[in-house]
Steps between C-alpha positions, in 0.01 A plus 500: 500500500789740443615632164801267525271202557299604196809515279615159624162344423495670159839375387437146622242445228642331187291706259672822608842343449380380160384849397831656603704231324302547178543876532877447500466278191290768328763764576765270352290457185461878477877539533551250218237660274476856634219735414561873504448695821178652362368160390588344834337779700192494276461123537532523878257794522238322290519196728460717810192665347345174380559296814222641721244458221611147418493403867153651540364309199657170604391536861143596418421290195730197538585446866147593606340328205208260531612293204839347578373254762246368249773326297690203648828603334479856644358422844834423663657815352218723626516334840872567529515850356213655697236280664743373765620854559148617582423190705782599737639845409796479738623156396858574391539202266235635263562869562739521204408407147617169357786541251342273240209745476670834569806475275312431173262785584780745577682407179184525290422847633851646483715340229283587195475864614873529555587317178276734299688797648858374494538149365660231716657753733171681545323173571762410760469842664122471509518151650746614767270791585203265526687259725617776734152654505364160598750488786373837621138384470578184696676694775205734540275194491702354789450820699128481433462142624760446768501636855700810417368850562636737234615844609426655162147643482485416130588133550273480805214624280587237237490234771163622625346478151649158431384360835148620418528304174592184693287529812197710402410503130710337229324679213711814520837649597679279248819704499814422698718810481259720301123541512482732199317246286266410786403865524463537124294183455285537810635220719679714758326505839537564870336256741231742627382535139411129498341424838417137418788255497525282191399138573753380243804702610687182603386262224463733197158357421615138505229384741379153594222537244748591226733217606217251445512579129871583473669277762866519395615781732315338790671166433839673488415666833446172684126496438447829684357833391598725789281794594527769765805667650813279485574528872156360581548177305689305763865405489538461124596861438745730671326778693522852383370835608219645294551857389306755699 
C-alpha cells in the first residue's frame, strides 16, 4: 500500500468526514461566540494534554473491560467498539470508532474543559481540537493496521508496539500515538519481555466458557467465539500479515 492508497482509504470512511464537518461547525460557533486568543490556546492545549490520558483510561478500563459483555444492553456496544476489532485487527469496517460512541465521548472530554476556560467559544475551540486530534489518532491507527510501511522511525515504533498489543499480548501498549502513560503505569512492553503469547489476545477474555454464562456477544457474532490468528480461521476473515 502506498501513502496515496492510505489517504484514499482514510477519507473514504464516513466517520472521518463527520469529524471534519463537525470541526467546521465548531469553528463557526467559535467565530460567533469568540473566546480570546489566550483562552482559545489554553483550551486547545488542555485538550492536547488530556487526550493521551483519556485514551489510555478508556482503552484499558473500558474497551478492555471484563464487565461490558455481562450486560445485554452493553454487549452490542462492546462488540462493536473493540471486540470485533481484536477478533480481526485489519478489518477496515471496524477499524474506526463508531460515531454514536465516539462523538459523545469527545464532547464530554473537551467541551466542559473549554467552556470553563473561555465560555462557549472556549468549548467550541476545545471540541474542534478534540475532533482534529481524533482524526490524527485514526490516521496513525490506519498506518498501524493496514499494509503500509511507515518511513518515519517514530511511527514505525508506534506501529510495532500497537501490533504487539493486537497479536501478542493485549494487556499492555494501550497508547496509539503516545506510550507515556503506559510507561508511567507499567503497561509498556516489548515482545521479548513477555515470551508467552496471551491466549486471549484475539477475544479479550470472552471465551467459550464465558459465553456460556454471558451469551449475548456470541449470539451477535453468529454463534461463534473465534480463537487463534484471524488468517487461520478459514475464509471468514481477510488475511493479514502478522507483525514480526
